[in-house]
C-alpha positions as CSV (number, residue, x, y, z in Angstrom):
1,M,-75.9,-102.5,-56.0
2,A,-78.7,-104.2,-54.7
3,S,-78.7,-106.8,-56.8
4,L,-75.0,-107.6,-55.9
5,L,-75.8,-107.6,-52.3
6,Q,-78.6,-110.2,-52.8
7,D,-75.6,-112.4,-54.8
8,L,-74.6,-112.2,-51.1
9,G,-77.4,-113.7,-50.2
10,R,-78.8,-110.2,-48.9
11,P,-82.9,-109.7,-48.8
12,T,-84.3,-109.2,-52.3
13,V,-85.5,-105.3,-52.4
14,I,-85.6,-104.8,-56.1
15,G,-89.4,-104.8,-57.2
16,A,-90.2,-105.6,-53.5
17,P,-93.4,-103.8,-52.2
18,N,-90.3,-101.8,-49.8
19,E,-88.5,-100.8,-52.2
20,P,-88.8,-97.3,-52.0
21,A,-88.1,-97.7,-48.2
22,H,-84.8,-99.8,-48.8
23,V,-83.7,-96.9,-51.5
24,A,-84.1,-94.3,-48.9
25,R,-82.4,-95.9,-46.3
26,F,-79.3,-96.5,-48.7
27,S,-79.5,-92.7,-49.6
28,E,-79.5,-91.7,-45.8
29,W,-76.7,-94.3,-45.3
30,L,-74.3,-92.9,-48.2
31,G,-75.3,-89.4,-46.4
32,H,-73.4,-90.1,-43.0
33,P,-69.8,-89.0,-42.7
34,D,-68.4,-92.1,-41.1
35,R,-70.0,-94.5,-44.3
36,Y,-68.6,-95.2,-47.7
37,A,-69.6,-96.6,-50.8
38,F,-67.5,-97.4,-54.1
39,V,-68.5,-99.4,-57.3
40,A,-66.4,-101.1,-59.7
41,E,-67.5,-100.6,-63.4
42,V,-66.5,-102.2,-66.7
43,D,-68.3,-100.7,-69.6
44,E,-70.6,-98.9,-67.8
45,Q,-72.3,-101.7,-65.9
46,V,-71.5,-102.2,-61.9
47,I,-69.5,-105.1,-61.3
48,G,-68.6,-105.0,-57.8
49,F,-69.7,-103.0,-54.8
50,I,-68.3,-102.3,-51.3
51,D,-69.2,-100.6,-48.2
52,L,-67.2,-99.7,-45.4
53,V,-68.4,-98.3,-41.9
54,V,-65.8,-96.2,-39.4
55,V,-66.4,-97.3,-35.7
56,P,-65.2,-95.8,-33.1
57,R,-63.6,-98.4,-30.2
58,L,-63.0,-98.1,-27.2
59,N,-59.4,-99.0,-25.8
60,F,-58.0,-97.9,-29.0
61,E,-56.1,-95.2,-30.9
62,G,-58.5,-94.3,-33.8
63,P,-61.5,-96.2,-35.2
64,E,-61.8,-99.5,-37.0
65,A,-62.9,-99.3,-40.4
66,Y,-65.2,-102.2,-41.1
67,V,-66.7,-103.7,-44.5
68,P,-69.8,-104.9,-44.4
69,D,-70.2,-106.1,-48.0
70,L,-67.9,-107.0,-50.5
71,I,-69.1,-108.4,-54.0
72,V,-68.0,-108.9,-57.3
73,T,-69.7,-110.2,-60.1
74,K,-68.9,-114.5,-60.8
75,S,-67.9,-113.1,-64.3
76,A,-65.5,-110.5,-63.0
77,R,-63.7,-112.1,-60.1
78,S,-60.1,-112.4,-60.3
79,K,-59.5,-109.6,-62.9
80,G,-58.5,-107.2,-60.5
81,A,-62.2,-105.2,-59.5
82,G,-61.9,-106.7,-55.6
83,A,-58.4,-105.7,-55.0
84,A,-59.2,-102.0,-56.4
85,L,-62.1,-102.2,-54.2
86,L,-60.4,-102.9,-51.2
87,Q,-57.6,-100.5,-52.1
88,A,-60.5,-97.9,-52.1
89,V,-61.4,-98.4,-48.7
90,E,-58.4,-99.0,-47.4
91,T,-57.1,-95.5,-48.4
92,V,-60.2,-94.3,-46.5
93,A,-59.3,-96.1,-43.4
94,N,-55.9,-94.9,-43.2
95,D,-57.1,-91.2,-43.9
96,R,-59.3,-91.9,-41.3
97,G,-57.0,-93.1,-39.0
98,A,-58.0,-96.5,-38.2
99,F,-56.0,-98.9,-36.7
100,A,-57.4,-102.0,-38.8
101,L,-59.7,-103.0,-41.9
102,T,-61.6,-105.7,-40.9
103,L,-64.4,-107.5,-42.8
104,D,-66.5,-110.9,-42.1
105,S,-66.8,-113.6,-44.3
106,A,-69.0,-117.0,-44.6
107,N,-67.1,-119.9,-43.6
108,W,-68.0,-121.6,-46.8
109,R,-66.6,-118.9,-49.1
110,T,-63.4,-120.5,-49.2
111,R,-62.2,-118.9,-52.6
112,A,-62.9,-115.5,-50.9
113,H,-60.9,-116.5,-47.9
114,A,-57.8,-116.9,-49.8
115,F,-58.5,-113.8,-52.1
116,Y,-58.2,-111.8,-48.5
117,R,-55.0,-113.2,-47.5
118,R,-53.5,-112.5,-50.9
119,E,-54.8,-109.1,-50.1
120,G,-52.8,-109.1,-46.4
121,M,-55.5,-109.5,-44.5
122,A,-55.5,-112.2,-41.5
123,D,-58.3,-114.7,-40.6
124,A,-58.3,-112.9,-36.7
125,A,-61.8,-113.8,-35.5
126,K,-64.8,-115.7,-35.3
127,H,-68.3,-114.3,-36.2
128,F,-71.3,-115.2,-34.3
129,A,-74.9,-113.9,-35.0
130,K,-78.2,-114.4,-33.2
131,V,-81.0,-113.7,-35.9
132,L,-83.5,-111.5,-34.1
133,R,-85.9,-111.5,-36.6
134,D,-86.4,-114.2,-40.0
135,V,-85.1,-112.1,-42.7
136,G,-83.5,-114.8,-44.7
137,W,-80.1,-114.0,-43.1
138,P,-77.5,-115.8,-42.6
139,P,-77.9,-117.2,-46.1
140,P,-76.8,-121.3,-46.1
141,P,-74.0,-122.4,-48.3
142,P,-74.6,-123.1,-52.3
143,G,-76.5,-126.5,-52.4
144,E,-78.2,-126.6,-49.0
145,P,-81.7,-125.7,-48.8
146,C,-83.1,-122.4,-47.6
């Protein structure tokens, strides 16, 4: 999963000096009752990953279900894995009484945006970020220098 997240522009953790701390953080993350993670596999190889956080929101009846990460390997895209992963978290969101299922996607990921629209999602907001520590995020669009 860490290598898939790296494909999304997340920091490299496999083989990094602090890899054990990342493994511990991921294990702790999975132990939380409002967090979920699913993988898609083909021939026992992980080809997709999605995680979900159920977040209470003020002024809403029920929580928001937020997807921090969704990635499918390039070779497995457009074959149903992404749709299956989204369906898995939508089922959890409905079971938890969420009023919405939301996610963020980089402005330049137009193919992903088309996929989300096909899956019934709307382009409903802009996401703004103020980087407080340099961790190599957000990643630049492909072809631009880091």
